[in-house]
N, C-alpha and C positions, 0 to 999 in steps of 0.2 A: 504494500500500500504506500503510495507516494504522498508525502505530507504537503499540504497546501502552502503553508508558510515557507517551506523550503523551495517549492516551485516558484513562489513569489521572489525569493532571493535569487534564484537562477535567472528569472526574467529580468530582474533589476541589473544583474551583471551583464546579460546580453544587451540590454538597452543602453547602459551607461559605459560599458567597455572596461571597467576596472573595479577591483574590490573596494577601493576607497570611495569611488564615485557611487557605487551601489550602496555602500554603508551610509553615505550622506543622504541619498534619496530615501532610504528606509529609516533614517534617523536611529541607526544603531552603530555599534563599533565595528571596525574592520575584523576584529577577532570573532565577533558574533557572526558576520557574514561567512568567514572561513569555516567556522564550526558547522553552520547550517549546510554549506555546500559539501563538507565532508560527510555529514550524515546522509545527505541526499545521494551521494555516490554509493554509499553502502546500501541504501534502499534500492537504487537502480541496478546495483551489481556491475557497474561499468565506470570507467574513468570519464568524468565530465569536463574537467579543466586540466590544463597543462601549463607548466612554466613557460613564459615567453619573455626572456630578458629579465627585467625587474618586475614585470607584471605577469598576468596570466592570460590564456586564451581558451576558448571553448574547443573541446575536441569534437569530432564528428557526432559522437553520441550526445555531447553537450548541446550542440546546435540543434540536433533533432529534438531533444527533450525540451529545449527552450522554446521552440516553435509550438510544441504541444502546450507548454506552460502558458504562453500568451493566449492561446485559444481557451484554455481552461479558466484562466483568470477573467477573461472577457465574459464567459458564461456565468461565472460566479457573480460578476458585477450585474449582469442581466437578471439573475435570480434575485439578488438583493433589491434591484429596482422593482421587479414584479411584486416582491413581498411588501416593499414600502408602499407601492401603488395600491395593493390589496388592502393594506391597513389604512391608507388614506391620511396618515398623519405626517406633518412636517416636523420631524425630529432628527436627532443625530448631529453629526458634524458636517459642515460644508466649508470647503477650502476654495477661495477664489482670489484672482489677481486682476490688476488693471495697470495700464501704463500711467505714469504719474499724473497727468492732467485729468484723466478720467477718474483716477482714485480721488483726486481733490473735488472734481465736479459732480461725480455720481455716487460715490460710496457713502458719504455721510447720510444723505437722505434715504438711499436704498437700504443700507444696513440698519439704520434706526427703525425703518418700517418693518423689516424682518424681525428685529428683536421685539417690537411692540406686538406684532401680529402672531408670532410663532415663538413664544418663550422657551419651548423645548428644543429649539434649533440653536446649535452653537456654531457661529460663523468665525472663520479665521481668514484674514485678508492680508495681501502683500502687494507691493509695487513691483511690477516686472515689465520690461520692454515686450512688445507684441510677440516677437519670435520666441522669447523665453516662456511667455505665458502659454502659447500654443504647444510648445514642447512639453511643458508641465502637464497639460491636459492629456496629451498623447501618452505620456509615461504613467499617468495615474496619480501624479503628485498633487494635482489640482483637480477640482470638480468643474470649475468654470474659469474662463479668462475673458476679460474685456480687452479687445484688441482693435487695431485700426488698419486701414490702408488708405491710399490716396486715389483721387479720381482717375489718374493716368498711370497708376502703378499698384495694381491689386496684389494682395498677399495670398498665396495659395493656401487653402485649408486642406489638410491631409484627409485621406479617406478615413471614415469611421467617426468623423466629427460632424456636429450639427451647429449651425449658426443662426442667430436672429439679429436683425438690424436694430440699433438703438437710436442713432441720430446721425444726421449729416452736419459736419462742423465746418463752417466757413472760415477762411483764412485771408488775411490782408497782409500788405507789406507795412511793417513798422519802421518809421524813419524819424530822425530828429526833426523838431519843428522848423529848424532853419535849413532843412535839406532843399536842394534846388527843385525837387518835384513835390514839395509839401503842399502846394496850393492846387494840385490837380484833383479832379474828381475820380480819375482812375489812371492806372499806369500799366505798362507792359514790362515783363521781366527783362526784355532786351535792353531796356533803358538803364539797367543797373549793372551793365557790363564792367564799368570801372569802379563800382562800389565794393567796399569790403563787406563780406557777409558774416554775420554772427549765426552760427549753426549749432546743431546737436553734436554729440560725441561721434567719433570715428566708428563706422560700422553700425550705428543705430539706424533703424528703418527710416526715420524721418530725414536724417542726414543723407542717406543714400538716395532717397526720393528727390531732395533738393538738388543734389549733384546731377542726378539723371535728368531732371527737368531743365536745369540751366544749360547743360551740355547739349540737350536736344534742340535748344534754340541757338546753338553755336557760341555759347558763352563758356569760357573756362573760368570757373568761379575763383574769386579771390577770398579765401577764408581767413579772416582775421582772428576770430575768437570762437571758442566752443563752450557750450554750457548746456547741461541736460534739462534744466528747469526754465520754463517760459519766463518767469519773473526775473531770473538772472539775465537772460538774453535781453529783456526789455530794459533792465538797468544799464546794460552796456550801450544799448541804443540811445537811451536818455543822456548818456555821457558823451554822445557824439562819436562813438567808436565804430559805427557801421549800421547796417540795416538787417532786418530779419523777417522771416515769415512768422506771423503770429496768428495761430488758430484762435477762434473765439473761446473755445472751451478752456477754462482754467487761467485766462490771462488777466482777469480783474483782481485787484484794481490796477489800471494802467498808470504808470508813473507820469508826472507832468513833464512837459517838454517833448512829448512824442505825438506824432500824427499817424493815424492808421488810414491807408489808402487802399481801396479794393483793386484787384487786378482786372484788367480788361477781359481776360479769359478767367472766369470765376474759378476759384480754387477751393476745393472742399476735401475734408477727410471723412471717410466713412467709418463710423464707430459701431462695433457689433460685439456680441458675446458668443463664445463657442463652448461646447461641452461634448462629451462622448455620446455617440448614438446609443450605446448599450446602457446608458444611464438616463435615457430620455424620459422614462416613466416615473422617475423618482419625484415624489411631491416636493421635496426640498429644492430640486433643480427648477421645477416649474415655478415655485414660489419666488426663488431668487431672480429668475428671468423676468417675472412679472414686476417685481420691485424695481429692477433696473430699468425696465421700460417705462414705468410710471415716473421714476426720477428723471429719465431722459425727456419725457413729454413735458414735465414741469420746467425743466431747463430750457427746452426748445421754445416754450411759450414766451419766455423772457428774453430770448436771444435777439430777436429782431428789434425790440424796443431798445435794449441796451446798446445794440450795434449802431443804431441811428443816433442815439444820444451821444455815444462815444465819439462818433465822427464829427458831430456838431461842436462838441466841447474841444476837440483837438485842433480846430482851426483858429 
């Protein structure tokens, strides 16, 4: 008889590629992972892992069993979802993540509503970039992730995940109030070919989108500064150190000395939530998606008004 928790350990090793990474994902020690794998080898009667330099690799038998383990664990998830759906109660633990501005803009209202309406549900949240959030859901480390893509650069959603739209997030160009284009009603990205850009960190999805978009217009971006938080970027803009793309979600309050100008080709981020298809019937998943959508609707209702007020005050 193969032990389920040991199969989960093998699955974590196959997904993460090392004993230490598997231990981190499972929130246990590396010695605990090694012990579980040793016991699983004895249960299977075959060698499942072999030394590979300083690390380990799966043997042919290990790869074969890890493929079965992934399917078994998926079926267990499905069974748990069906049982929760049959019971109809929103209880247990729910782990979710969001990229920083969504965590600031959506989580307070959504998570407070979940706590008030479902006191038996324990929610654990964290900030993660979109790719890391999706990977966490795929691995089973997270139940849901709030992620984004851009109007001209979609982010692929892996097979086995479900997604639901939350809101479209408009973005403007933020520039110092004394910028040469600050009195315009709208601008084109090509007009910023000589400007220094304040952008996100290297490798982040939004940074890669900006580089892709500028280069598609024949502009080789001049990157002056990098900052992961919108408010930090806006602080650098207010100091006259460059321009940045400023999505509406999470940018309030806007520092003085900044003007927000829309782009001629309207720029929007698409914000949505993803979860595993085999967990689709869990009442806690449905409750969380509903709470996030409600928070997004309330946020969207105030966006147009604040957007127009912001532009009027910036001139």
